[in-house]
C-alpha positions as CSV (number, residue, x, y, z in Angstrom):
1,X,-111.8,76.1,109.1
2,X,-113.8,78.0,106.5
3,X,-111.9,79.9,103.9
4,X,-112.2,83.6,103.9
5,X,-114.5,84.4,101.0
6,X,-112.7,87.7,100.4
7,X,-109.5,85.9,99.7
8,X,-111.0,83.6,97.0
9,X,-110.5,85.0,93.4
10,X,-113.7,85.6,91.6
11,X,-113.0,84.3,88.2
12,X,-116.2,85.7,86.7
13,X,-115.4,89.2,88.1
14,X,-111.9,89.1,86.6
15,X,-113.3,87.9,83.3
16,X,-115.9,90.6,83.2
17,X,-113.4,93.3,84.2
18,X,-111.0,92.2,81.4
19,X,-113.9,92.3,78.9
20,X,-114.9,95.7,80.0
21,X,-111.3,97.0,79.6
22,X,-111.1,95.5,76.1
23,X,-114.4,97.1,75.1
24,X,-113.2,100.4,76.5
25,X,-109.9,100.3,74.6
26,X,-111.7,99.4,71.4
27,X,-114.2,102.2,71.6
28,X,-111.4,104.7,72.6
29,X,-109.3,103.6,69.6
30,X,-112.3,104.0,67.3
31,X,-113.2,107.4,68.5
32,X,-109.6,108.5,68.3
33,X,-109.4,107.3,64.7
34,X,-112.5,109.3,63.8
35,X,-111.1,112.4,65.5
36,X,-107.8,112.1,63.5
37,X,-109.5,111.3,60.2
38,X,-108.9,114.2,57.6
39,X,-112.0,116.3,57.0
40,X,-111.8,115.7,53.3
41,X,-112.1,111.9,53.8
42,X,-115.1,112.4,56.2
43,X,-116.8,114.7,53.6
44,X,-116.1,112.2,50.8
45,X,-117.7,109.4,52.9
46,X,-120.7,111.6,53.6
47,X,-121.1,112.5,49.9
48,X,-121.0,108.8,48.9
49,X,-123.7,108.0,51.5
50,X,-125.8,110.8,50.2
51,X,-125.5,109.5,46.6
52,X,-126.4,106.0,47.7
53,X,-129.4,107.4,49.6
54,X,-130.5,109.4,46.5
55,X,-130.3,106.3,44.4
56,X,-133.0,104.7,46.6
57,X,-135.5,107.3,45.4
58,X,-137.3,106.3,42.2
59,X,-137.3,108.9,39.5
60,X,-140.7,109.9,38.0
61,X,-141.5,111.5,34.6
62,X,-142.3,115.2,34.5
63,X,-143.4,117.5,31.7
64,X,-142.9,121.2,32.0
65,X,-142.9,124.1,29.6
66,X,-140.1,126.4,30.7
67,X,-139.6,129.8,29.1
68,X,-141.6,128.6,26.1
69,X,-139.6,125.4,25.7
70,X,-141.3,122.0,26.4
71,X,-139.2,119.6,28.5
72,X,-139.8,115.9,29.2
73,X,-137.8,115.2,32.3
74,X,-137.0,112.4,34.8
75,X,-136.7,113.7,38.4
76,X,-136.6,112.4,41.9
77,X,-139.8,113.1,43.9
78,X,-137.9,115.1,46.5
79,X,-136.3,117.6,44.0
80,X,-137.5,121.2,44.4
81,X,-138.4,123.3,41.4
82,X,-135.4,125.6,42.2
83,X,-132.9,122.7,42.2
84,X,-134.4,121.3,39.0
85,X,-134.0,124.7,37.3
86,X,-130.4,125.3,38.5
87,X,-128.9,121.8,38.7
88,X,-130.6,119.9,35.9
89,X,-131.5,122.6,33.4
90,X,-128.6,125.0,34.1
91,X,-131.0,128.0,34.4
92,X,-128.9,129.6,37.1
93,X,-130.5,133.1,36.9
94,X,-132.9,131.9,39.6
95,X,-130.9,132.3,42.8
96,X,-130.8,130.1,45.9
97,X,-130.8,132.5,48.8
98,X,-132.2,131.4,52.2
99,X,-133.7,128.1,50.8
100,X,-136.6,128.7,53.3
101,X,-138.9,131.0,51.2
102,X,-138.0,134.1,53.2
103,X,-135.8,136.1,50.8
104,X,-137.6,135.8,47.4
105,X,-134.3,135.4,45.4
106,X,-135.8,132.2,43.8
107,X,-139.0,133.7,42.6
108,X,-140.3,132.4,39.3
109,X,-143.7,132.5,37.6
110,X,-145.8,129.3,37.4
111,X,-148.8,129.6,35.1
112,X,-148.3,133.4,35.4
113,X,-148.3,133.5,39.2
114,X,-145.2,134.2,41.3
115,X,-143.8,131.3,43.3
116,X,-140.9,130.7,45.6
117,X,-139.3,127.8,43.7
118,X,-137.3,126.7,46.8
119,X,-140.6,125.8,48.6
120,X,-142.3,123.7,46.0
121,X,-141.5,120.3,44.6
122,X,-140.9,120.0,40.9
123,X,-143.3,117.1,40.5
124,X,-146.1,119.3,41.8
125,X,-146.0,121.3,38.5
126,X,-146.4,118.6,35.9
127,X,-147.8,120.1,32.7
128,X,-147.5,123.7,33.9
129,X,-145.7,126.6,32.4
130,X,-142.7,128.1,34.2
131,X,-141.1,131.4,33.5
132,X,-137.7,132.3,34.9
133,X,-135.6,135.5,34.6
134,X,-134.0,134.0,31.5
135,X,-137.5,133.9,29.8
136,X,-138.4,137.6,30.3
137,X,-136.3,139.2,27.6
138,X,-137.1,138.8,23.9
139,X,-133.8,137.8,22.5
140,X,-131.5,140.9,22.8
141,X,-134.5,143.1,23.7
142,X,-134.8,143.4,27.5
143,X,-138.1,143.3,29.3
144,X,-139.4,146.8,30.3
145,X,-138.9,145.9,34.0
146,X,-135.3,144.9,33.3
147,X,-134.6,148.2,31.5
148,X,-136.2,150.1,34.4
149,X,-134.1,148.4,37.0
150,X,-131.0,149.3,35.0
151,X,-132.2,152.9,34.5
152,X,-133.0,153.4,38.2
153,X,-130.1,151.4,39.5
154,X,-132.4,149.0,41.3
155,X,-129.5,146.7,42.3
156,X,-126.0,146.7,43.8
157,X,-124.6,143.3,44.3
158,X,-127.4,141.9,42.0
159,X,-127.9,138.6,43.8
160,X,-131.5,139.4,44.6
161,X,-132.3,141.1,41.3
162,X,-133.7,138.2,39.3
163,X,-136.2,137.5,42.1
164,X,-137.0,141.2,42.5
165,X,-137.7,141.6,38.8
166,X,-139.9,138.5,38.7
167,X,-141.9,139.7,41.7
168,X,-142.1,143.3,40.3
169,X,-143.6,142.0,37.0
170,X,-146.1,139.9,39.0
171,X,-146.9,142.9,41.2
172,X,-148.1,144.9,38.3
173,X,-149.9,142.0,36.7
174,X,-151.7,141.4,40.0
175,X,-152.9,145.0,40.1
176,X,-150.8,145.8,43.3
177,X,-148.7,148.7,42.0
178,X,-151.1,151.6,42.4
179,X,-149.0,153.4,44.9
180,X,-145.6,153.3,46.5
181,X,-147.1,152.0,49.7
182,X,-148.9,149.2,47.9
183,X,-145.7,148.4,45.9
184,X,-143.7,148.1,49.1
185,X,-146.3,145.9,50.7
186,X,-146.6,143.5,47.8
187,X,-142.8,143.4,47.3
188,X,-142.1,142.8,51.0
189,X,-141.4,139.1,50.3
190,X,-138.2,140.0,48.4
191,X,-135.2,141.0,50.5
192,X,-132.4,143.2,49.3
193,X,-129.4,143.2,51.5
194,X,-127.9,146.2,49.7
195,X,-131.0,148.3,50.6
196,X,-131.9,149.3,47.0
197,X,-135.6,149.5,47.9
198,X,-136.3,153.1,46.9
199,X,-134.8,152.5,43.4
200,X,-136.7,149.3,43.0
201,X,-140.0,151.1,43.8
202,X,-139.1,153.8,41.3
203,X,-138.5,151.2,38.6
204,X,-141.8,149.5,39.2
205,X,-143.6,152.8,39.3
206,X,-142.2,153.9,36.0
207,X,-143.2,150.7,34.3
208,X,-146.7,150.8,35.8
209,X,-147.2,154.4,34.8
210,X,-145.7,153.9,31.4
211,X,-148.4,151.5,30.4
212,X,-146.0,149.0,29.0
213,X,-147.0,145.4,28.5
214,X,-145.5,143.3,31.2
């Protein structure tokens, strides 16, 4: 009489089932451990990984003249001009706003032309001259545009002000400050969340009409 195949234990089936259960328990335990890990430890681990990744990038030499001072630097190829100014040179007047080139808070002058420093790599400007908001004043003497912004109250919270002033100076130098309409158009890349636009326009108009050197 043949044995009923259904009554015969399938050793392979039992072995596979046991293995599947063990794998499931291991994965469940691992996921539970991650879920219960303090956020501070996860953040620390991520930071350590970021630092190790950054170490992979080879630093390259870079020469810049910033606010009249020559610098011989060593930077990672991926570093933006904004991060170089703020993090390595401690020139924190240039602000990091949107970090996508949409607000203008990071505006600086590169070889006399305005530039969103968050959108350009530092290594792209080897040998060039960079001017930040710290480089506009002459010692204790403020730049005419800085004085005009104070006079016309062209700022409230002040976060966007450095970028606004740098763009305002460039606006006049470029010949785009001949009317309020033109000023508004060529200053449109700089966002002021406080809405001080009329006062900013008044400040630029005064400097332009005053014939002061900018």
